PASEBA-1860 file (N, C-alpha, C; in nm, 3 decimals):
! residues 259
1> MNTVELNG> -1.442/-1.616/0.628/-1.335/-1.527/0.670/-1.368/-1.465/0.805 ~ -1.263/-1.438/0.881/-1.276/-1.375/1.011/-1.193/-1.247/1.013 ~ -1.228/-1.158/1.104/-1.154/-1.031/1.118/-1.107/-1.015/1.261 ~ -0.982/-0.970/1.277/-0.929/-0.942/1.409/-0.842/-0.817/1.400 ~ -0.839/-0.738/1.506/-0.756/-0.619/1.512/-0.615/-0.660/1.556 ~ -0.519/-0.633/1.470/-0.379/-0.667/1.500/-0.293/-0.542/1.490 ~ -0.233/-0.503/1.599/-0.141/-0.388/1.597/-0.206/-0.265/1.535 ~ -0.334/-0.243/1.569/-0.404/-0.125/1.524/-0.458/-0.133/1.383
9> SACRYRTD> -0.458/-0.252/1.322/-0.507/-0.267/1.185/-0.593/-0.392/1.176 ~ -0.706/-0.383/1.107/-0.796/-0.498/1.092/-0.736/-0.599/0.994 ~ -0.731/-0.724/1.035/-0.675/-0.832/0.954/-0.782/-0.935/0.924 ~ -0.795/-0.970/0.798/-0.888/-1.075/0.756/-0.809/-1.205/0.740 ~ -0.863/-1.312/0.797/-0.794/-1.440/0.791/-0.895/-1.554/0.786 ~ -0.846/-1.673/0.751/-0.929/-1.793/0.758/-0.841/-1.910/0.795 ~ -0.903/-2.012/0.852/-0.831/-2.133/0.890/-0.900/-2.253/0.826 ~ -0.820/-2.356/0.798/-0.871/-2.482/0.742/-0.798/-2.596/0.811
17> GDPRNPAV> -0.869/-2.705/0.830/-0.808/-2.822/0.893/-0.830/-2.824/1.044 ~ -0.791/-2.934/1.103/-0.810/-2.959/1.246/-0.711/-2.875/1.327 ~ -0.760/-2.788/1.418/-0.669/-2.705/1.498/-0.581/-2.784/1.593 ~ -0.610/-2.914/1.609/-0.522/-2.997/1.691/-0.397/-3.041/1.616 ~ -0.397/-3.025/1.485/-0.281/-3.060/1.404/-0.177/-2.948/1.406 ~ -0.054/-2.978/1.365/0.047/-2.872/1.356/-0.001/-2.759/1.265 ~ 0.032/-2.637/1.304/-0.014/-2.520/1.229/0.083/-2.485/1.116 ~ 0.025/-2.435/1.006/0.102/-2.382/0.894/0.048/-2.242/0.865
25> LMCNSLGT> 0.133/-2.142/0.880/0.097/-2.004/0.851/0.146/-1.971/0.710 ~ 0.057/-1.917/0.625/0.090/-1.891/0.485/0.080/-1.741/0.458 ~ 0.192/-1.683/0.409/0.206/-1.538/0.394/0.211/-1.502/0.246 ~ 0.120/-1.415/0.203/0.104/-1.386/0.060/0.209/-1.290/0.006 ~ 0.215/-1.283/-0.125/0.309/-1.196/-0.195/0.249/-1.057/-0.214 ~ 0.332/-0.964/-0.257/0.286/-0.829/-0.289/0.182/-0.835/-0.401 ~ 0.068/-0.768/-0.380/-0.032/-0.759/-0.485/-0.129/-0.874/-0.494 ~ -0.120/-0.971/-0.403/-0.214/-1.083/-0.401/-0.285/-1.085/-0.265
33> DHTMWNAQ> -0.348/-1.195/-0.232/-0.410/-1.209/-0.100/-0.407/-1.357/-0.061 ~ -0.484/-1.393/0.040/-0.478/-1.530/0.092/-0.521/-1.635/-0.010 ~ -0.594/-1.593/-0.114/-0.642/-1.690/-0.214/-0.530/-1.743/-0.303 ~ -0.412/-1.684/-0.296/-0.301/-1.736/-0.377/-0.263/-1.878/-0.335 ~ -0.310/-1.919/-0.217/-0.280/-2.054/-0.165/-0.397/-2.150/-0.184 ~ -0.501/-2.111/-0.256/-0.621/-2.196/-0.267/-0.588/-2.337/-0.313 ~ -0.499/-2.351/-0.408/-0.471/-2.482/-0.466/-0.397/-2.574/-0.372 ~ -0.337/-2.520/-0.266/-0.262/-2.603/-0.171/-0.344/-2.642/-0.048
41> VDTLSRCF> -0.456/-2.575/-0.026/-0.528/-2.592/0.101/-0.581/-2.734/0.118 ~ -0.643/-2.789/0.016/-0.701/-2.923/0.030/-0.596/-3.024/0.071 ~ -0.479/-3.016/0.009/-0.372/-3.110/0.041/-0.319/-3.088/0.182 ~ -0.287/-2.965/0.215/-0.222/-2.937/0.343/-0.316/-2.952/0.462 ~ -0.444/-2.918/0.442/-0.537/-2.919/0.555/-0.574/-3.059/0.601 ~ -0.535/-3.162/0.526/-0.561/-3.299/0.571/-0.476/-3.334/0.693 ~ -0.358/-3.274/0.701/-0.264/-3.307/0.810/-0.223/-3.187/0.893 ~ -0.260/-3.067/0.849/-0.216/-2.946/0.917/-0.334/-2.852/0.942
49> HVVRYDTR> -0.315/-2.765/1.040/-0.409/-2.655/1.065/-0.357/-2.537/0.984 ~ -0.420/-2.508/0.872/-0.371/-2.408/0.777/-0.430/-2.272/0.810 ~ -0.343/-2.173/0.828/-0.385/-2.036/0.859/-0.340/-1.947/0.743 ~ -0.439/-1.882/0.679/-0.410/-1.788/0.571/-0.467/-1.652/0.608 ~ -0.402/-1.547/0.563/-0.450/-1.413/0.594/-0.409/-1.317/0.483 ~ -0.476/-1.204/0.478/-0.441/-1.096/0.386/-0.345/-1.002/0.459 ~ -0.225/-0.992/0.410/-0.129/-0.898/0.466/-0.189/-0.758/0.469 ~ -0.154/-0.679/0.570/-0.208/-0.543/0.576/-0.183/-0.471/0.443
57> GHGESASP> -0.282/-0.395/0.399/-0.273/-0.329/0.270/-0.319/-0.414/0.155 ~ -0.362/-0.538/0.182/-0.400/-0.633/0.077/-0.537/-0.693/0.105 ~ -0.602/-0.738/-0.004/-0.726/-0.813/0.010/-0.830/-0.737/0.091 ~ -0.888/-0.806/0.189/-0.991/-0.747/0.273/-0.936/-0.697/0.406 ~ -0.805/-0.703/0.425/-0.745/-0.643/0.545/-0.740/-0.492/0.528 ~ -0.725/-0.422/0.639/-0.722/-0.276/0.635/-0.592/-0.226/0.571 ~ -0.597/-0.102/0.524/-0.481/-0.038/0.462/-0.453/0.094/0.531 ~ -0.406/0.090/0.656/-0.374/0.215/0.725/-0.261/0.287/0.652
65> PGPYSLEM> -0.251/0.418/0.670/-0.146/0.493/0.600/-0.007/0.439/0.629 ~ 0.077/0.440/0.528/0.214/0.393/0.542/0.306/0.503/0.592 ~ 0.436/0.480/0.588/0.497/0.358/0.533/0.488/0.241/0.630 ~ 0.501/0.120/0.575/0.512/0.001/0.656/0.659/-0.043/0.658 ~ 0.689/-0.138/0.744/0.822/-0.197/0.749/0.808/-0.348/0.752 ~ 0.916/-0.419/0.718/0.914/-0.565/0.724/0.885/-0.611/0.866 ~ 0.943/-0.543/0.964/0.919/-0.581/1.103/0.772/-0.566/1.141 ~ 0.707/-0.463/1.090/0.565/-0.444/1.114/0.484/-0.560/1.057
73> LANDALAL> 0.517/-0.600/0.934/0.445/-0.711/0.872/0.468/-0.841/0.949 ~ 0.590/-0.863/0.996/0.620/-0.984/1.074/0.547/-0.980/1.208 ~ 0.538/-0.863/1.269/0.467/-0.852/1.397/0.317/-0.879/1.379 ~ 0.262/-0.842/1.264/0.122/-0.876/1.237/0.104/-1.028/1.234 ~ 0.197/-1.097/1.170/0.189/-1.243/1.162/0.196/-1.305/1.301 ~ 0.286/-1.255/1.384/0.297/-1.307/1.521/0.171/-1.278/1.601 ~ 0.114/-1.159/1.582/-0.008/-1.124/1.655/-0.124/-1.214/1.614 ~ -0.128/-1.253/1.487/-0.233/-1.345/1.443/-0.215/-1.482/1.509
81> LDHLEICR> -0.091/-1.530/1.517/-0.066/-1.657/1.586/-0.107/-1.645/1.732 ~ -0.077/-1.532/1.795/-0.118/-1.512/1.935/-0.269/-1.517/1.948 ~ -0.339/-1.449/1.858/-0.485/-1.447/1.862/-0.543/-1.588/1.851 ~ -0.480/-1.672/1.769/-0.528/-1.808/1.749/-0.470/-1.905/1.852 ~ -0.392/-1.853/1.946/-0.329/-1.933/2.051/-0.243/-2.044/1.993 ~ -0.167/-2.009/1.890/-0.072/-2.101/1.827/0.067/-2.065/1.874 ~ 0.130/-2.154/1.947/0.262/-2.126/2.004/0.371/-2.134/1.897 ~ 0.364/-2.237/1.812/0.463/-2.257/1.707/0.394/-2.297/1.579
89> AHVVGLSM> 0.454/-2.258/1.467/0.394/-2.291/1.338/0.503/-2.310/1.234 ~ 0.475/-2.393/1.135/0.550/-2.387/1.012/0.509/-2.259/0.941 ~ 0.599/-2.198/0.868/0.567/-2.074/0.796/0.604/-2.090/0.650 ~ 0.507/-2.064/0.564/0.526/-2.068/0.419/0.503/-1.928/0.365 ~ 0.603/-1.872/0.297/0.589/-1.738/0.243/0.645/-1.729/0.102 ~ 0.578/-1.651/0.018/0.622/-1.635/-0.121/0.651/-1.488/-0.147 ~ 0.768/-1.460/-0.203/0.811/-1.325/-0.239/0.812/-1.236/-0.115 ~ 0.729/-1.131/-0.108/0.724/-1.050/0.013/0.691/-1.135/0.134
97> GGLVAQCL> 0.601/-1.232/0.117/0.569/-1.324/0.227/0.689/-1.407/0.268 ~ 0.779/-1.435/0.173/0.901/-1.507/0.206/0.995/-1.423/0.292 ~ 0.995/-1.292/0.270/1.073/-1.203/0.357/1.013/-1.200/0.497 ~ 0.881/-1.198/0.506/0.816/-1.206/0.638/0.856/-1.335/0.708 ~ 0.856/-1.446/0.634/0.894/-1.575/0.692/1.039/-1.572/0.740 ~ 1.128/-1.514/0.661/1.268/-1.504/0.704/1.280/-1.421/0.832 ~ 1.204/-1.311/0.837/1.207/-1.226/0.956/1.161/-1.302/1.080 ~ 1.057/-1.383/1.065/1.011/-1.465/1.178/1.117/-1.566/1.219
105> GLYAPHRV> 1.181/-1.629/1.120/1.286/-1.725/1.152/1.403/-1.662/1.224 ~ 1.429/-1.535/1.194/1.541/-1.465/1.257/1.508/-1.416/1.397 ~ 1.395/-1.347/1.409/1.367/-1.271/1.531/1.263/-1.334/1.622 ~ 1.197/-1.443/1.576/1.104/-1.515/1.662/1.125/-1.665/1.642 ~ 1.249/-1.713/1.656/1.276/-1.854/1.627/1.199/-1.950/1.714 ~ 1.160/-1.907/1.834/1.084/-1.993/1.924/0.941/-2.014/1.877 ~ 0.898/-1.937/1.775/0.762/-1.951/1.724/0.757/-2.030/1.593 ~ 0.873/-2.070/1.543/0.882/-2.128/1.409/0.932/-2.272/1.415
113> NRLVLANT> 0.865/-2.360/1.344/0.914/-2.497/1.329/0.999/-2.509/1.202 ~ 0.936/-2.504/1.086/1.007/-2.510/0.958/0.964/-2.392/0.871 ~ 1.051/-2.354/0.780/1.025/-2.241/0.690/1.027/-2.287/0.546 ~ 0.929/-2.243/0.468/0.932/-2.258/0.324/0.944/-2.118/0.265 ~ 1.054/-2.092/0.196/1.083/-1.962/0.137/1.071/-1.975/-0.014 ~ 0.960/-1.931/-0.069/0.932/-1.951/-0.211/0.949/-1.821/-0.289 ~ 1.019/-1.831/-0.401/1.032/-1.718/-0.493/1.064/-1.588/-0.417 ~ 1.171/-1.594/-0.342/1.206/-1.481/-0.256/1.357/-1.467/-0.247
121> AARIGTAA> 1.401/-1.372/-0.168/1.544/-1.345/-0.151/1.562/-1.270/-0.020 ~ 1.687/-1.258/0.024/1.715/-1.179/0.144/1.693/-1.031/0.117 ~ 1.704/-0.992/-0.008/1.667/-0.858/-0.053/1.606/-0.872/-0.191 ~ 1.488/-0.816/-0.211/1.420/-0.823/-0.340/1.429/-0.687/-0.407 ~ 1.489/-0.681/-0.524/1.499/-0.555/-0.595/1.589/-0.455/-0.525 ~ 1.567/-0.326/-0.553/1.647/-0.219/-0.495/1.558/-0.122/-0.420 ~ 1.616/-0.053/-0.324/1.540/0.046/-0.249/1.486/0.155/-0.342 ~ 1.570/0.199/-0.435/1.526/0.304/-0.527/1.410/0.258/-0.614
129> GWRSRAEA> 1.418/0.133/-0.661/1.311/0.079/-0.744/1.178/0.072/-0.672 ~ 1.181/0.027/-0.546/1.057/0.016/-0.469/1.001/0.154/-0.434 ~ 1.089/0.249/-0.403/1.040/0.383/-0.372/0.979/0.449/-0.495 ~ 1.039/0.423/-0.609/0.984/0.476/-0.733/0.846/0.416/-0.762 ~ 0.833/0.285/-0.740/0.703/0.222/-0.762/0.599/0.274/-0.664 ~ 0.637/0.290/-0.538/0.544/0.343/-0.438/0.495/0.481/-0.478 ~ 0.587/0.566/-0.523/0.548/0.701/-0.564/0.454/0.698/-0.684 ~ 0.482/0.610/-0.781/0.398/0.601/-0.900/0.258/0.553/-0.865
137> VREDGLAG> 0.248/0.454/-0.775/0.117/0.402/-0.736/0.037/0.506/-0.658 ~ 0.104/0.581/-0.573/0.033/0.686/-0.498/-0.019/0.794/-0.592 ~ 0.052/0.818/-0.701/0.009/0.922/-0.795/-0.094/0.872/-0.896 ~ -0.074/0.749/-0.947/-0.153/0.704/-1.062/-0.240/0.582/-1.034 ~ -0.235/0.523/-0.914/-0.314/0.405/-0.885/-0.249/0.278/-0.936 ~ -0.326/0.171/-0.940/-0.272/0.037/-0.966/-0.304/-0.018/-1.104 ~ -0.373/0.059/-1.188/-0.411/0.006/-1.319/-0.289/-0.033/-1.402 ~ -0.187/0.050/-1.402/-0.067/0.019/-1.480/0.008/-0.101/-1.427
145> IAATSPAR> 0.019/-0.111/-1.295/0.086/-0.226/-1.233/0.010/-0.354/-1.266 ~ -0.123/-0.349/-1.257/-0.204/-0.468/-1.286/-0.191/-0.510/-1.432 ~ -0.183/-0.413/-1.521/-0.175/-0.445/-1.664/-0.048/-0.521/-1.698 ~ 0.061/-0.490/-1.631/0.190/-0.554/-1.661/0.223/-0.671/-1.569 ~ 0.135/-0.700/-1.473/0.165/-0.803/-1.374/0.184/-0.943/-1.432 ~ 0.110/-0.987/-1.535/0.131/-1.124/-1.584/0.275/-1.151/-1.627 ~ 0.343/-1.051/-1.683/0.481/-1.071/-1.727/0.575/-1.093/-1.609 ~ 0.540/-1.038/-1.492/0.622/-1.059/-1.372/0.584/-1.188/-1.300
153> WFTPAFAA> 0.458/-1.226/-1.309/0.407/-1.336/-1.229/0.420/-1.473/-1.294 ~ 0.403/-1.478/-1.428/0.388/-1.608/-1.495/0.474/-1.616/-1.621 ~ 0.500/-1.738/-1.663/0.564/-1.757/-1.793/0.466/-1.714/-1.902 ~ 0.518/-1.671/-2.019/0.429/-1.628/-2.127/0.327/-1.735/-2.167 ~ 0.370/-1.861/-2.171/0.278/-1.968/-2.212/0.164/-1.982/-2.113 ~ 0.193/-1.978/-1.983/0.087/-1.990/-1.883/-0.007/-1.870/-1.890 ~ 0.049/-1.749/-1.901/-0.034/-1.629/-1.905/-0.128/-1.630/-2.024 ~ -0.081/-1.685/-2.135/-0.165/-1.690/-2.256/-0.272/-1.796/-2.247
161> EYRTIVEP> -0.240/-1.910/-2.189/-0.333/-2.022/-2.188/-0.435/-2.015/-2.076 ~ -0.397/-1.957/-1.963/-0.484/-1.962/-1.845/-0.534/-1.822/-1.808 ~ -0.599/-1.758/-1.903/-0.654/-1.625/-1.876/-0.758/-1.628/-1.765 ~ -0.828/-1.740/-1.750/-0.930/-1.749/-1.645/-0.868/-1.747/-1.506 ~ -0.740/-1.776/-1.497/-0.669/-1.764/-1.370/-0.603/-1.627/-1.358 ~ -0.543/-1.582/-1.465/-0.464/-1.459/-1.463/-0.553/-1.335/-1.448 ~ -0.661/-1.328/-1.522/-0.742/-1.206/-1.521/-0.807/-1.175/-1.386 ~ -0.859/-1.275/-1.312/-0.911/-1.243/-1.178/-0.802/-1.189/-1.084
169> LQHALRRQ> -0.679/-1.238/-1.099/-0.569/-1.184/-1.017/-0.543/-1.038/-1.051 ~ -0.545/-1.007/-1.181/-0.528/-0.868/-1.222/-0.642/-0.781/-1.171 ~ -0.764/-0.833/-1.179/-0.880/-0.757/-1.132/-0.870/-0.728/-0.983 ~ -0.827/-0.828/-0.907/-0.812/-0.809/-0.762/-0.705/-0.705/-0.732 ~ -0.597/-0.706/-0.810/-0.491/-0.608/-0.789/-0.540/-0.467/-0.820 ~ -0.618/-0.451/-0.926/-0.672/-0.318/-0.958/-0.760/-0.265/-0.846 ~ -0.830/-0.355/-0.776/-0.922/-0.315/-0.670/-0.852/-0.292/-0.536 ~ -0.725/-0.329/-0.529/-0.653/-0.316/-0.403/-0.631/-0.168/-0.369
177> SPEGYAAC> -0.611/-0.141/-0.242/-0.582/-0.005/-0.198/-0.446/0.041/-0.251 ~ -0.441/0.149/-0.329/-0.311/0.199/-0.374/-0.219/0.234/-0.258 ~ -0.273/0.292/-0.152/-0.189/0.327/-0.038/-0.134/0.202/0.030 ~ -0.217/0.099/0.045/-0.169/-0.025/0.106/-0.058/-0.088/0.025 ~ -0.076/-0.091/-0.108/0.027/-0.148/-0.196/0.155/-0.065/-0.186 ~ 0.141/0.068/-0.195/0.259/0.154/-0.190/0.331/0.143/-0.056 ~ 0.254/0.132/0.052/0.316/0.120/0.184/0.395/-0.010/0.197 ~ 0.347/-0.117/0.131/0.424/-0.242/0.130/0.548/-0.229/0.041
185> CDALAGAD> 0.540/-0.148/-0.065/0.661/-0.118/-0.142/0.763/-0.047/-0.053 ~ 0.716/0.043/0.033/0.806/0.107/0.129/0.874/0.004/0.218 ~ 0.795/-0.096/0.261/0.853/-0.201/0.346/0.961/-0.278/0.270 ~ 0.935/-0.308/0.143/1.033/-0.381/0.064/1.156/-0.297/0.036 ~ 1.139/-0.165/0.025/1.254/-0.077/0.004/1.352/-0.085/0.120 ~ 1.299/-0.104/0.240/1.385/-0.110/0.358/1.421/-0.249/0.404 ~ 1.375/-0.351/0.330/1.394/-0.490/0.373/1.521/-0.548/0.312 ~ 1.625/-0.556/0.391/1.752/-0.615/0.345/1.808/-0.698/0.459
193> LGDDIRAI> 1.781/-0.829/0.455/1.824/-0.917/0.563/1.968/-0.965/0.544 ~ 2.020/-0.952/0.422/2.161/-0.977/0.396/2.217/-1.101/0.461 ~ 2.329/-1.084/0.528/2.393/-1.196/0.595/2.328/-1.229/0.729 ~ 2.231/-1.149/0.773/2.162/-1.178/0.898/2.096/-1.316/0.893 ~ 2.056/-1.359/0.773/1.984/-1.486/0.764/2.071/-1.605/0.799 ~ 2.202/-1.584/0.810/2.289/-1.693/0.855/2.250/-1.742/0.995 ~ 2.178/-1.657/1.070/2.138/-1.694/1.206/2.011/-1.778/1.209 ~ 1.943/-1.796/1.095/1.821/-1.878/1.094/1.858/-2.023/1.125
201> AAPVLVIA> 1.797/-2.078/1.228/1.830/-2.214/1.271/1.727/-2.317/1.227 ~ 1.609/-2.273/1.189/1.503/-2.368/1.149/1.540/-2.436/1.018 ~ 1.494/-2.560/0.999/1.508/-2.622/0.866/1.432/-2.541/0.762 ~ 1.492/-2.525/0.645/1.436/-2.436/0.542/1.429/-2.508/0.408 ~ 1.316/-2.496/0.342/1.303/-2.534/0.202/1.293/-2.407/0.120 ~ 1.382/-2.392/0.023/1.378/-2.280/-0.069/1.321/-2.330/-0.201 ~ 1.217/-2.264/-0.249/1.156/-2.297/-0.378/1.183/-2.182/-0.474 ~ 1.242/-2.214/-0.589/1.271/-2.113/-0.690/1.202/-2.150/-0.820
209> GEADPVTT> 1.156/-2.049/-0.891/1.098/-2.072/-1.023/1.206/-2.063/-1.129 ~ 1.212/-2.164/-1.214/1.318/-2.169/-1.315/1.310/-2.052/-1.412 ~ 1.193/-1.992/-1.429/1.176/-1.879/-1.521/1.140/-1.750/-1.448 ~ 1.170/-1.742/-1.321/1.132/-1.627/-1.239/1.225/-1.508/-1.268 ~ 1.172/-1.396/-1.321/1.257/-1.281/-1.346/1.271/-1.188/-1.226 ~ 1.192/-1.211/-1.123/1.191/-1.123/-1.006/1.288/-1.171/-0.900 ~ 1.272/-1.295/-0.856/1.365/-1.359/-0.763/1.414/-1.485/-0.833 ~ 1.534/-1.482/-0.878/1.587/-1.584/-0.968/1.633/-1.709/-0.893
217> VADGVALC> 1.668/-1.811/-0.969/1.727/-1.931/-0.910/1.855/-1.893/-0.835 ~ 1.931/-1.797/-0.888/2.053/-1.752/-0.819/2.021/-1.695/-0.681 ~ 1.907/-1.627/-0.669/1.865/-1.578/-0.537/1.836/-1.694/-0.443 ~ 1.773/-1.800/-0.496/1.747/-1.918/-0.414/1.876/-1.985/-0.370 ~ 1.973/-1.995/-0.460/2.103/-2.052/-0.426/2.169/-1.969/-0.316 ~ 2.159/-1.838/-0.326/2.219/-1.750/-0.225/2.157/-1.773/-0.087 ~ 2.025/-1.793/-0.082/1.961/-1.823/0.046/2.018/-1.952/0.105 ~ 2.030/-2.054/0.020/2.080/-2.183/0.069/2.226/-2.176/0.111
225> TRIRDARL> 2.302/-2.089/0.048/2.442/-2.072/0.084/2.456/-2.011/0.223 ~ 2.364/-1.922/0.258/2.374/-1.851/0.386/2.304/-1.924/0.500 ~ 2.196/-1.994/0.471/2.121/-2.062/0.577/2.172/-2.205/0.587 ~ 2.220/-2.244/0.704/2.296/-2.369/0.713/2.209/-2.493/0.692 ~ 2.083/-2.489/0.731/1.997/-2.607/0.716/1.890/-2.578/0.611 ~ 1.934/-2.550/0.489/1.842/-2.517/0.381/1.874/-2.600/0.258 ~ 1.768/-2.634/0.184/1.787/-2.703/0.056/1.699/-2.638/-0.048 ~ 1.741/-2.648/-0.174/1.675/-2.580/-0.284/1.601/-2.678/-0.373
233> VTLPASHL> 1.479/-2.638/-0.412/1.401/-2.708/-0.513/1.364/-2.606/-0.620 ~ 1.383/-2.641/-0.747/1.339/-2.553/-0.855/1.217/-2.613/-0.922 ~ 1.126/-2.526/-0.962/1.003/-2.568/-1.027/0.991/-2.500/-1.163 ~ 0.924/-2.565/-1.260/0.909/-2.507/-1.394/0.801/-2.399/-1.395 ~ 0.835/-2.284/-1.338/0.738/-2.176/-1.320/0.811/-2.043/-1.317 ~ 0.732/-1.936/-1.316/0.785/-1.803/-1.296/0.766/-1.764/-1.149 ~ 0.720/-1.640/-1.122/0.725/-1.588/-0.986/0.618/-1.644/-0.894 ~ 0.495/-1.656/-0.941/0.388/-1.710/-0.856/0.379/-1.861/-0.877
241> SSIEVPAA> 0.478/-1.931/-0.828/0.488/-2.076/-0.854/0.376/-2.154/-0.788 ~ 0.322/-2.104/-0.677/0.212/-2.174/-0.610/0.087/-2.178/-0.697 ~ 0.076/-2.083/-0.790/-0.039/-2.077/-0.880/-0.007/-2.142/-1.014 ~ 0.114/-2.124/-1.063/0.149/-2.177/-1.195/0.165/-2.328/-1.195 ~ 0.227/-2.383/-1.090/0.244/-2.529/-1.080/0.194/-2.573/-0.942 ~ 0.064/-2.562/-0.918/0.010/-2.581/-0.783/0.032/-2.719/-0.725 ~ 0.018/-2.823/-0.806/0.034/-2.959/-0.753/0.178/-2.985/-0.713 ~ 0.271/-2.945/-0.797/0.413/-2.965/-0.766/0.452/-2.885/-0.642
249> FAREVQSF> 0.400/-2.763/-0.632/0.428/-2.679/-0.515/0.377/-2.746/-0.388 ~ 0.253/-2.791/-0.391/0.194/-2.857/-0.273/0.271/-2.983/-0.236 ~ 0.312/-3.058/-0.336/0.385/-3.183/-0.311/0.518/-3.155/-0.240 ~ 0.590/-3.054/-0.287/0.719/-3.023/-0.225/0.702/-2.971/-0.082 ~ 0.602/-2.886/-0.062/0.579/-2.833/0.072/0.536/-2.943/0.168 ~ 0.443/-3.024/0.127/0.395/-3.132/0.213/0.507/-3.228/0.248 ~ 0.587/-3.267/0.151/0.696/-3.358/0.176/0.796/-3.299/0.276 ~ 0.826/-3.171/0.259/0.922/-3.106/0.349/0.867/-3.095/0.491
257> LHS> 0.741/-3.057/0.504/0.685/-3.040/0.638/0.669/-3.172/0.710 ~ 0.655/-3.281/0.635/0.644/-3.413/0.698/0.780/-3.477/0.725 ~ 0.886/-3.423/0.666/1.016/-3.490/0.677/1.077/-3.472/0.815
END
């Protein structure tokens, strides 16, 4: 892992693959870190320069006081590309990371080749819901959020069978900075791209989990309805589809980026 100062905050990142190959920037979801993409790296790094990082407030990146905004998170991603001297990249984002990817497609189209928007929406949840969660985490920490996370992240069968995968994710979430998590909830409270995404010109792959209770298949359909060059793929998974069905996820992403 490497560390760089981006927009006044320390960012931890790593790269895999030949830097002469096309770049793929991978943006993590709320409550996870760059390791959520571990299962895809071997496949993608054969043909791409894969860049993964911990979003501010997550993993080993710094957690400066909030609130944060979606634009702030997107500017961090652009600053990382600048640091690595990457002019253009494919961008893969899941959930909150998918909103970051949409923001890049909208406001920095010259930096984006293709977008993969996984388990995400133009607006996730409600502003009131995110503000309530931010307040609860600032008061009580992340133990309660971590305890209930498997029901949001995975299908019941996966959560029961693969405790060796689920429990380390919960442990990492418990160790995360409560302020960093809450500040990202603030960002999600204000993140509503609505019909603005109609302006996204990059080719887009939308991945939806068939059992996702957070960002549903209907949310994926709505993205495809608004973005003119978008197509939808559904996977037999819940919210963290890159972890629940890693091979299928990698196969769809690789095929799309090569097409």
